[in-house]
C-alpha positions in Angstrom: 0.0 0.0 0.0 1.7 3.3 -1.1 0.1 5.3 1.7 1.3 2.9 4.4 4.7 2.7 2.7 5.0 6.5 2.7 4.1 6.6 6.4 6.0 3.5 7.7 8.7 2.8 5.2 10.0 -0.7 4.4 10.8 -1.5 8.0 7.1 -1.7 8.9 6.7 -3.1 12.4 2.9 -3.5 12.2 1.8 -6.9 13.2 1.9 -9.2 10.2 -1.6 -10.4 10.8 -2.9 -6.8 10.1 -2.2 -7.0 6.3 -4.4 -3.9 5.5 -2.3 -1.7 7.8 1.1 -2.8 6.6 3.2 -1.1 4.0 4.2 -4.5 2.6 3.5 -8.2 3.3 5.1 -11.6 2.4 3.7 -13.4 -0.7 4.6 -16.7 -2.2 7.0 -16.8 -5.1 4.9 -16.3 -8.1 2.2 -14.1 -6.5 4.4 -11.0 -6.3 6.4 -11.2 -9.5 5.4 -13.3 -12.5 7.4 -16.1 -14.2 8.9 -13.6 -16.6 10.4 -11.6 -13.7 11.8 -14.8 -12.1 13.2 -16.0 -15.4 15.1 -12.8 -15.8 16.3 -13.2 -12.2 17.6 -16.7 -12.6 19.0 -15.8 -16.0 21.1 -13.0 -14.4 22.3 -15.4 -11.7 23.4 -17.9 -14.4 25.1 -15.2 -16.4 27.5 -14.5 -13.5 28.2 -18.2 -13.0 25.8 -19.0 -10.1 24.7 -22.6 -10.4 23.7 -23.5 -6.8 20.4 -23.6 -4.9 17.5 -21.2 -4.7 16.0 -21.3 -1.3 12.3 -20.8 -0.7 11.1 -19.1 2.5 7.4 -19.3 3.0 5.8 -16.6 5.2 2.7 -15.9 3.1 -0.3 -15.9 5.5 -2.7 -16.2 2.5 -1.5 -19.7 1.5 -0.9 -22.9 3.4 2.7 -24.2 3.6 1.9 -26.9 1.0 0.1 -24.5 -1.3 2.8 -21.8 -1.0 5.5 -24.4 -1.7 3.7 -25.8 -4.7 3.3 -22.3 -6.1 6.9 -21.3 -5.5 8.3 -24.5 -6.9 6.1 -24.4 -10.0 7.0 -20.7 -10.6 10.7 -21.3 -10.2 10.7 -24.5 -12.4 8.9 -22.5 -15.2 11.4 -19.6 -14.7 14.4 -21.8 -14.9 13.0 -23.5 -18.1 12.1 -20.2 -19.7 15.5 -18.7 -18.9 17.1 -21.8 -20.5 19.2 -22.5 -17.5 20.5 -26.1 -17.4 19.5 -28.1 -14.4 22.0 -30.7 -13.0 
């Protein structure tokens, strides 16, 4: 929320359960940025030689752990495929 962001900044200490009052909130990978954004991200990592893990941290209160993990894994798999990054 731009109004909350202007008032509280990115270090918003509002309780995470009060989503409407926060300047930002956690979302599952794929709900904030689309596959194209993530493809560009993993493509940039690959372009500088990074070929290690991508860790998923799930703190999205709008999805269960399983649902958030499925969403994130699906998004990252599609991004890696779309970026043409080889998978070992």
